[in-house]
C-alpha positions as CSV (number, residue, x, y, z in Angstrom):
1,X,-12.5,-32.8,76.7
2,X,-9.2,-34.1,75.0
3,X,-9.4,-37.7,73.9
4,X,-6.2,-39.6,73.7
5,X,-5.4,-43.1,72.4
6,X,-2.2,-45.0,72.5
7,X,-1.0,-48.1,70.7
8,X,1.5,-49.8,73.0
9,X,3.2,-51.4,70.0
10,X,4.1,-48.0,68.5
11,X,7.2,-47.7,70.6
12,X,8.4,-51.2,69.9
13,X,9.0,-51.1,66.1
14,X,12.1,-53.1,65.1
15,X,12.2,-52.3,61.4
16,X,13.9,-49.0,60.4
17,X,11.0,-48.0,58.1
18,X,8.4,-48.8,60.7
19,X,10.4,-46.9,63.2
20,X,9.6,-43.8,61.3
21,X,6.1,-44.1,62.5
22,X,6.6,-45.3,66.1
23,X,6.7,-44.0,69.6
24,X,4.1,-41.2,69.5
25,X,1.2,-40.9,71.8
26,X,-1.8,-40.4,69.6
27,X,-3.7,-37.5,71.2
28,X,-6.5,-36.5,68.9
29,X,-7.2,-32.8,68.1
30,X,-9.7,-31.0,65.9
31,X,-8.9,-29.0,62.8
32,X,-11.7,-26.8,61.3
33,X,-12.3,-26.7,57.6
34,X,-11.1,-23.1,57.5
35,X,-7.9,-23.9,59.3
36,X,-7.2,-26.8,57.0
37,X,-6.3,-24.4,54.2
38,X,-4.3,-22.2,56.6
39,X,-2.4,-25.4,57.6
40,X,-1.8,-26.4,54.0
41,X,-0.4,-23.0,53.2
42,X,1.9,-23.2,56.1
43,X,3.1,-26.6,55.0
44,X,4.1,-25.2,51.7
45,X,7.0,-23.4,53.4
46,X,8.8,-26.7,53.9
47,X,7.1,-29.1,51.5
48,X,5.7,-29.4,48.0
49,X,2.1,-30.1,49.1
50,X,-0.1,-32.5,47.0
51,X,-3.8,-32.9,47.5
52,X,-6.4,-35.1,45.7
53,X,-8.7,-33.1,43.4
54,X,-11.9,-34.6,42.1
55,X,-12.4,-34.6,38.3
56,X,-15.7,-36.3,37.4
57,X,-15.7,-39.7,39.0
58,X,-12.0,-39.7,39.5
59,X,-9.5,-38.2,42.0
60,X,-6.0,-37.1,41.0
61,X,-3.1,-35.7,43.1
62,X,-2.2,-32.2,42.2
63,X,0.1,-29.6,43.7
64,X,-1.7,-27.5,46.2
65,X,-1.9,-23.8,45.3
66,X,-5.0,-22.4,46.8
67,X,-8.3,-23.5,48.4
68,X,-10.7,-25.2,46.0
69,X,-14.1,-27.0,46.4
70,X,-12.6,-29.8,44.2
71,X,-10.1,-30.8,46.9
72,X,-11.4,-34.1,48.5
73,X,-9.6,-35.2,51.6
74,X,-12.0,-38.0,52.4
75,X,-14.1,-40.0,49.9
76,X,-11.9,-42.8,48.4
77,X,-8.4,-43.4,47.2
78,X,-7.0,-41.4,44.3
79,X,-6.8,-43.0,40.8
80,X,-3.0,-43.1,40.7
81,X,-1.1,-45.1,43.4
82,X,1.1,-43.5,46.1
83,X,4.2,-45.2,44.8
84,X,4.7,-42.6,42.1
85,X,5.8,-40.1,44.8
86,X,8.6,-42.5,45.9
87,X,9.7,-44.3,42.7
88,X,8.8,-42.1,39.8
89,X,7.9,-43.6,36.4
90,X,11.3,-42.6,35.1
91,X,14.1,-41.4,37.3
92,X,17.8,-40.7,36.7
93,X,19.8,-42.8,39.1
94,X,23.4,-42.5,37.9
95,X,25.8,-40.7,35.6
96,X,28.1,-43.3,34.1
97,X,31.8,-43.0,34.7
98,X,31.1,-40.5,37.5
99,X,32.5,-42.1,40.7
100,X,30.4,-39.8,42.9
101,X,26.9,-41.0,43.8
102,X,24.1,-39.0,42.2
103,X,22.6,-36.6,44.8
104,X,19.3,-34.9,44.3
105,X,18.4,-31.6,45.9
106,X,14.7,-31.3,45.9
107,X,12.0,-30.1,48.3
108,X,10.3,-33.0,50.2
109,X,6.7,-33.6,49.5
110,X,3.7,-33.7,51.8
111,X,1.0,-36.0,50.3
112,X,-2.4,-35.3,51.8
113,X,-5.5,-37.6,51.7
114,X,-3.6,-40.9,51.5
115,X,-5.8,-43.9,52.1
116,X,-5.2,-47.1,54.1
117,X,-4.9,-49.3,51.0
118,X,-1.9,-47.2,49.8
119,X,-0.3,-47.2,53.2
120,X,-0.3,-51.0,53.1
121,X,1.5,-50.7,49.8
122,X,4.5,-49.3,51.9
123,X,4.9,-52.8,53.4
124,X,5.6,-54.3,50.0
125,X,7.6,-51.4,48.6
126,X,9.7,-51.2,51.8
127,X,10.4,-54.9,51.5
128,X,11.8,-54.4,48.1
129,X,13.6,-51.1,48.3
130,X,14.7,-51.0,52.0
131,X,15.2,-54.6,53.0
132,X,16.1,-55.8,49.5
133,X,18.2,-53.6,47.2
134,X,18.7,-50.7,49.7
135,X,17.7,-48.1,47.2
136,X,19.0,-44.7,48.3
137,X,16.5,-42.6,46.4
138,X,13.5,-44.5,47.8
139,X,14.9,-44.4,51.3
140,X,15.5,-40.7,51.2
141,X,12.0,-40.1,50.0
142,X,10.6,-42.3,52.7
143,X,12.5,-40.3,55.3
144,X,11.8,-36.9,53.9
145,X,8.3,-37.0,52.6
146,X,5.3,-36.3,54.9
147,X,2.3,-38.7,54.8
148,X,-1.0,-37.1,55.8
149,X,-3.5,-39.9,55.5
150,X,-7.3,-39.8,55.7
151,X,-10.2,-42.0,56.4
152,X,-12.3,-43.2,53.5
153,X,-15.8,-41.7,53.8
154,X,-17.3,-43.8,51.1
155,X,-16.6,-46.9,49.0
156,X,-16.8,-47.5,45.3
157,X,-17.8,-50.8,43.7
158,X,-14.2,-51.9,43.1
159,X,-13.1,-51.6,46.8
160,X,-12.5,-54.9,48.6
161,X,-9.8,-54.0,51.1
162,X,-11.4,-55.8,54.0
163,X,-10.8,-59.1,52.2
164,X,-7.1,-58.4,52.6
165,X,-7.5,-57.3,56.3
166,X,-7.1,-53.6,55.4
167,X,-9.7,-51.4,57.1
168,X,-10.9,-48.4,55.1
169,X,-9.3,-46.0,57.6
170,X,-5.6,-45.7,58.4
171,X,-4.3,-47.3,61.6
172,X,-0.5,-47.1,61.1
173,X,2.3,-46.0,58.7
174,X,1.1,-42.4,58.6
175,X,2.7,-39.2,60.0
176,X,-0.7,-37.5,60.5
177,X,-4.2,-38.8,59.9
178,X,-7.3,-36.8,59.1
179,X,-10.8,-38.1,59.9
180,X,-13.5,-36.0,58.3
181,X,-16.3,-35.0,60.6
182,X,-18.9,-32.1,60.7
183,X,-17.1,-28.8,60.4
184,X,-13.6,-30.2,60.0
185,X,-11.3,-33.1,60.8
186,X,-10.2,-35.2,63.8
187,X,-6.4,-35.1,63.6
188,X,-4.2,-38.0,64.9
189,X,-0.4,-38.0,65.0
190,X,1.3,-41.2,64.1
191,X,5.1,-40.5,64.0
192,X,7.8,-38.3,65.5
193,X,7.9,-36.4,62.2
194,X,4.2,-35.9,62.3
195,X,4.5,-34.6,65.9
196,X,7.0,-32.0,64.9
197,X,4.8,-30.8,62.1
198,X,1.8,-30.7,64.5
199,X,3.7,-28.8,67.1
200,X,4.8,-26.2,64.7
201,X,1.2,-25.4,63.8
202,X,-0.5,-26.2,67.1
203,X,-2.3,-22.9,67.3
204,X,-4.6,-24.1,64.4
205,X,-5.8,-27.1,66.4
206,X,-8.5,-27.4,69.1
207,X,-9.6,-30.0,71.6
208,X,-11.8,-32.6,70.1
209,X,-15.1,-33.3,71.7
210,X,-17.0,-36.6,72.2
211,X,-19.5,-35.8,69.6
212,X,-16.9,-35.8,66.9
213,X,-15.3,-39.0,68.2
214,X,-18.7,-40.7,68.0
215,X,-19.3,-39.3,64.6
216,X,-16.0,-40.8,63.4
217,X,-16.8,-44.1,64.9
218,X,-20.2,-44.3,63.1
219,X,-18.8,-43.0,59.9
220,X,-16.1,-45.8,59.9
221,X,-18.8,-48.4,60.6
222,X,-20.8,-47.2,57.6
223,X,-17.9,-47.4,55.2
224,X,-16.9,-50.9,56.5
225,X,-20.5,-52.0,55.8
226,X,-20.3,-50.6,52.2
227,X,-17.1,-52.6,51.6
228,X,-18.6,-55.7,53.1
229,X,-21.5,-55.4,50.7
230,X,-19.1,-55.2,47.8
231,X,-17.3,-58.3,49.0
232,X,-20.5,-60.2,49.4
233,X,-21.8,-59.0,46.0
234,X,-18.8,-60.3,44.1
235,X,-18.1,-63.3,46.3
236,X,-14.6,-62.2,47.1
237,X,-12.8,-64.8,49.4
238,X,-11.0,-63.6,52.5
239,X,-7.2,-63.8,52.4
240,X,-7.3,-66.7,55.0
241,X,-8.5,-68.8,52.1
242,X,-5.6,-68.0,49.7
243,X,-3.0,-70.3,51.1
244,X,-2.0,-72.9,48.6
245,X,-4.4,-71.7,45.9
246,X,-1.6,-70.9,43.4
247,X,0.1,-74.3,43.8
248,X,-3.3,-76.1,43.5
249,X,-4.1,-74.3,40.3
250,X,-0.7,-74.0,38.8
251,X,-1.6,-76.0,35.7
252,X,-5.3,-74.9,35.8
253,X,-7.1,-73.8,32.7
254,X,-8.2,-70.7,34.7
255,X,-5.1,-68.9,33.5
256,X,-5.7,-69.4,29.8
257,X,-9.4,-68.6,30.2
258,X,-8.8,-65.3,32.1
259,X,-6.0,-64.3,29.8
260,X,-8.0,-64.6,26.6
261,X,-9.1,-61.0,26.6
262,X,-5.8,-59.5,27.9
263,X,-4.3,-56.8,25.7
264,X,-0.9,-56.9,27.4
265,X,-1.1,-53.2,28.1
266,X,0.5,-53.4,31.6
267,X,-2.2,-51.2,33.1
268,X,-2.8,-53.6,36.0
269,X,0.8,-53.5,37.2
270,X,1.3,-49.8,36.5
271,X,-1.7,-48.8,38.6
272,X,-1.0,-51.2,41.4
273,X,0.3,-49.7,44.7
274,X,2.5,-52.8,45.4
275,X,3.9,-53.7,42.0
276,X,7.5,-52.5,41.9
277,X,9.3,-54.0,38.9
278,X,11.7,-51.7,37.1
279,X,14.3,-51.7,34.3
280,X,17.6,-49.9,34.2
281,X,18.2,-48.1,30.9
282,X,21.4,-46.5,29.8
283,X,21.3,-43.7,27.3
284,X,23.5,-40.9,25.9
285,X,22.7,-37.3,26.8
286,X,25.0,-35.0,25.0
287,X,28.5,-36.1,25.7
288,X,27.5,-38.1,28.8
289,X,26.0,-41.5,29.5
290,X,23.3,-41.6,32.1
291,X,21.3,-44.4,33.7
292,X,17.6,-44.3,34.3
293,X,15.3,-46.5,36.3
294,X,11.8,-46.8,34.8
295,X,8.8,-48.8,35.6
296,X,8.4,-52.2,34.0
297,X,5.7,-54.8,33.9
298,X,5.8,-58.6,34.3
299,X,2.8,-58.8,32.0
300,X,4.8,-57.6,29.0
301,X,6.3,-60.3,26.7
302,X,9.8,-58.9,26.7
303,X,10.0,-58.6,30.5
304,X,11.6,-62.0,31.1
305,X,13.2,-62.4,27.7
306,X,16.9,-63.2,27.9
307,X,19.9,-62.9,25.5
308,X,19.3,-65.1,22.5
309,X,15.6,-64.6,22.6
310,X,14.7,-67.3,25.2
311,X,11.7,-66.6,27.3
312,X,10.5,-68.6,30.3
313,X,7.0,-67.2,30.0
314,X,6.3,-66.9,26.3
315,X,2.5,-67.2,26.6
316,X,0.3,-64.5,28.0
317,X,-1.5,-66.8,30.4
318,X,1.9,-67.7,31.9
319,X,2.6,-64.0,32.6
320,X,-0.9,-63.6,34.2
321,X,-0.1,-66.6,36.4
322,X,3.2,-65.2,37.4
323,X,1.6,-61.9,38.5
324,X,-0.8,-63.8,40.8
325,X,2.0,-66.1,42.0
326,X,4.1,-63.1,43.0
327,X,1.3,-61.4,44.9
328,X,-0.3,-64.4,46.6
329,X,2.4,-67.0,46.9
330,X,5.9,-65.5,46.7
331,X,5.3,-62.5,49.0
332,X,3.4,-64.5,51.7
333,X,6.4,-66.8,51.8
334,X,9.2,-64.2,52.0
335,X,7.4,-61.3,53.7
336,X,4.4,-62.8,55.4
337,X,1.8,-60.7,53.6
338,X,-0.2,-60.8,50.3
339,X,1.0,-58.1,47.9
340,X,-2.5,-56.9,47.2
341,X,-4.3,-54.1,49.1
342,X,-7.8,-54.5,47.8
343,X,-7.8,-51.1,46.3
344,X,-9.5,-52.3,43.1
345,X,-7.4,-50.0,40.8
346,X,-6.5,-52.9,38.5
347,X,-10.2,-53.7,38.0
348,X,-11.1,-50.2,36.8
349,X,-7.9,-49.9,34.7
350,X,-8.1,-53.1,32.8
351,X,-9.6,-52.6,29.3
352,X,-10.1,-56.4,29.0
353,X,-12.4,-56.6,32.2
354,X,-10.0,-59.0,34.0
355,X,-11.3,-58.7,37.5
356,X,-8.9,-59.8,40.3
357,X,-11.8,-60.6,42.5
358,X,-13.2,-63.0,40.0
359,X,-9.9,-64.7,39.6
360,X,-9.3,-65.0,43.3
361,X,-12.8,-66.6,43.7
362,X,-12.1,-69.1,40.9
363,X,-8.7,-70.0,42.4
364,X,-10.0,-70.5,45.9
365,X,-13.0,-72.6,44.7
366,X,-11.1,-74.4,41.9
367,X,-13.6,-73.2,39.3
């Protein structure tokens, strides 16, 4: 029996970026574990394929070369955020005094195993680089790269995505989604590009049966329950409670208290799937001058410093406040969403044990 589902809103996307993922009837198919690696090998003809590999308790994206037991399609999100595939840490964007735009010829990427928290990151990154500055490099990567997402099959202690209304399984903004079940994966197409990829390898897929659909449903329920236990354990407030919390606590001692242990390393913003600040740096290479875009962090002292040495946020606690203000006040006002996905990366990356869940709880309850 073939099971098909269809989201009627898929064909009505207005935004250009969202339109990349609209208008596809989501007929679900089955891909066996054996055929997964045949499929990945086939994708290598057109894409640089990246898969998450497990290394100890962590998962890192690496270029796919051959089948390996360390490849984990399900489980949880990778350690590094998805944004690095679309805005690299350092990227040449211009050759000065060259009137022609810099054009890059590179093979597009297929990123496999992307989780729902990173897909929500697209909503923020697109707001900045598509609706804001119209960055040609980011736009080209969004159009060319293939997103093969996957359900989370477990949660880790730092996961709190449900508090931000993000389910631990992708529902939109993917080209193809994989849901791990016994013997393989339920495959769901989510975009015209994904449909083309699916059609070019359709002999590898089979009809999905009701048993696998029910297994996916139960698996999703179990992971949701795990995340809900995390939220209850740490007392994480739901995003419906965030409105006005920054304004109410703007002069609160919470900021100084939480910033006391901060080492100003910038790990929280570097690892965040929604943080997007960058600096443009000009430098000489041989006889030429070139311009690079590189990641920056609002937590660093020099971030807001202006000519003459003036700094509107000279104290560390002010920079911490600014980070939360941007995520939970500015973005809700300009884009209608909180710039946090509940992935918990900043929790695990922070050497000072600054826990975003604890800060949110204190802000909501004025502690």
